[in-house]
matplotlib code that plots the C-alpha trace (Angstrom):
import matplotlib.pyplot as plt

x = [-21.8, -24.0, -23.0, -22.7, -22.5, -19.3, -19.4, -18.0, -17.0, -16.5, -16.0, -18.6, -19.4, -17.7, -19.0, -18.9, -21.3, -21.9, -22.9, -24.0, -23.1, -22.3, -24.6, -26.8, -26.4, -27.5, -26.3, -24.4, -22.8, -20.6, -20.1, -18.4, -21.5, -23.8, -21.4, -21.1, -24.9, -25.1, -22.5, -24.3, -27.7, -26.6, -24.5, -21.3, -18.6, -16.3, -14.0, -14.9, -13.6, -12.6, -13.1, -10.3, -12.3, -11.2, -7.5, -8.5, -11.0, -9.9, -11.5, -14.7, -15.3, -12.9, -10.2, -7.4, -6.8, -6.9, -10.2, -12.5, -10.0, -10.0, -13.8, -13.8, -11.3, -13.3, -16.4, -14.6, -13.3, -16.8, -17.7, -14.9]
y = [-16.5, -14.6, -15.0, -11.4, -10.4, -8.9, -5.1, -3.9, -0.2, 1.1, 4.4, 5.3, 8.6, 10.8, 9.1, 5.9, 3.0, 0.7, -2.9, -5.5, -8.7, -8.9, -6.7, -5.5, -1.7, -0.1, 3.4, 6.0, 9.1, 11.9, 13.8, 12.6, 13.4, 11.3, 8.4, 8.4, 8.4, 5.4, 3.5, 4.4, 3.5, 0.1, -0.5, -0.9, -0.7, -3.6, -4.5, -3.7, -4.8, -2.0, -2.7, -1.8, 1.3, 2.9, 2.7, 4.2, 6.8, 9.2, 6.8, 7.0, 10.7, 11.9, 14.5, 12.3, 8.6, 9.1, 11.0, 8.1, 7.1, 10.7, 10.8, 7.5, 8.8, 12.0, 10.0, 7.7, 10.8, 12.1, 8.9, 9.0]
z = [12.6, 10.1, 6.5, 5.1, 1.5, 0.2, -0.2, -3.5, -4.0, -7.5, -9.3, -11.8, -13.7, -11.2, -8.1, -6.2, -6.5, -3.4, -4.0, -1.4, -3.2, -6.9, -9.0, -6.1, -6.3, -3.0, -3.6, -5.6, -4.2, -5.7, -2.4, 0.8, 2.9, 0.7, 0.6, 4.4, 4.6, 2.4, 4.4, 7.6, 6.3, 5.1, 8.2, 6.2, 8.9, 8.0, 5.2, 1.6, -1.8, -4.2, -7.9, -10.3, -11.4, -8.1, -9.4, -12.7, -11.6, -14.3, -16.8, -14.8, -14.8, -12.1, -12.8, -11.5, -11.0, -7.2, -7.3, -6.2, -3.4, -2.2, -2.2, -0.2, 2.3, 2.8, 3.5, 6.0, 7.8, 8.2, 10.0, 12.5]

ax = plt.figure().add_subplot(projection="3d")
ax.plot(x, y, z, "-o")
ax.set_aspect("equal")
plt.show()
Protein backbone atom coordinates (compact mmCIF):
# COMPACT_ATOMS: atom_id res chain seq x y z
CA UNK A 1 0.00 0.00 0.00
CA UNK A 2 1.31 3.42 -0.96
CA UNK A 3 1.62 5.96 1.87
CA UNK A 4 -0.26 9.06 0.73
CA UNK A 5 -0.05 12.48 2.28
CA UNK A 6 -3.14 13.87 3.95
CA UNK A 7 -5.03 16.43 1.86
CA UNK A 8 -6.01 19.55 3.77
CA UNK A 9 -8.66 21.97 2.51
CA UNK A 10 -8.96 25.45 4.01
CA UNK A 11 -10.77 28.71 3.36
CA UNK A 12 -8.52 31.69 2.67
CA UNK A 13 -9.19 35.21 1.37
CA UNK A 14 -12.47 34.33 -0.35
CA UNK A 15 -11.23 31.09 -1.86
CA UNK A 16 -10.02 27.62 -0.98
CA UNK A 17 -6.45 26.48 -0.47
CA UNK A 18 -5.50 22.86 -1.19
CA UNK A 19 -2.55 21.31 0.64
CA UNK A 20 -0.86 17.94 0.11
CA UNK A 21 0.59 17.35 3.55
CA UNK A 22 0.99 20.01 6.21
CA UNK A 23 2.15 23.31 4.77
CA UNK A 24 2.56 22.10 1.17
CA UNK A 25 0.20 24.37 -0.77
CA UNK A 26 -0.60 22.95 -4.21
CA UNK A 27 -3.42 25.26 -5.28
CA UNK A 28 -5.81 28.11 -4.59
CA UNK A 29 -9.20 28.61 -6.21
CA UNK A 30 -12.07 31.03 -5.84
CA UNK A 31 -14.33 29.43 -8.46
CA UNK A 32 -15.79 25.92 -8.58
CA UNK A 33 -14.27 25.31 -12.02
CA UNK A 34 -10.75 26.17 -10.85
CA UNK A 35 -11.10 24.10 -7.68
CA UNK A 36 -12.30 21.09 -9.69
CA UNK A 37 -9.30 21.55 -12.00
CA UNK A 38 -6.87 21.55 -9.05
CA UNK A 39 -8.45 18.43 -7.58
CA UNK A 40 -8.31 16.64 -10.93
CA UNK A 41 -4.76 17.75 -11.71
CA UNK A 42 -3.48 16.53 -8.34
CA UNK A 43 -5.60 13.36 -8.50
CA UNK A 44 -7.46 14.14 -5.29
CA UNK A 45 -10.36 11.73 -5.31
CA UNK A 46 -10.40 10.32 -1.79
CA UNK A 47 -11.07 11.72 1.64
CA UNK A 48 -9.79 15.13 2.66
CA UNK A 49 -9.45 16.97 5.96
CA UNK A 50 -11.17 20.34 6.28
CA UNK A 51 -9.51 22.97 8.44
CA UNK A 52 -11.62 24.96 10.89
CA UNK A 53 -11.48 27.91 8.49
CA UNK A 54 -14.06 26.07 6.38
CA UNK A 55 -16.53 26.39 9.29
CA UNK A 56 -15.78 30.08 9.75
CA UNK A 57 -15.48 31.13 6.12
CA UNK A 58 -16.99 34.54 6.84
CA UNK A 59 -13.78 35.29 8.74
CA UNK A 60 -11.80 34.35 5.62
CA UNK A 61 -13.42 36.68 3.09
CA UNK A 62 -16.67 34.85 2.31
CA UNK A 63 -20.05 36.54 2.71
CA UNK A 64 -21.43 33.71 4.86
CA UNK A 65 -19.95 31.07 7.17
CA UNK A 66 -21.06 28.38 4.68
CA UNK A 67 -19.45 30.10 1.69
CA UNK A 68 -16.37 27.89 1.48
CA UNK A 69 -18.43 24.71 1.91
CA UNK A 70 -20.74 25.88 -0.88
CA UNK A 71 -17.72 26.51 -3.13
CA UNK A 72 -16.39 23.02 -2.31
CA UNK A 73 -19.77 21.39 -2.99
CA UNK A 74 -20.08 23.19 -6.34
CA UNK A 75 -16.60 21.99 -7.38
CA UNK A 76 -17.42 18.41 -6.39
CA UNK A 77 -20.65 18.56 -8.42
CA UNK A 78 -18.64 19.55 -11.51
CA UNK A 79 -16.57 16.39 -11.13
CA UNK A 80 -19.51 13.97 -10.97
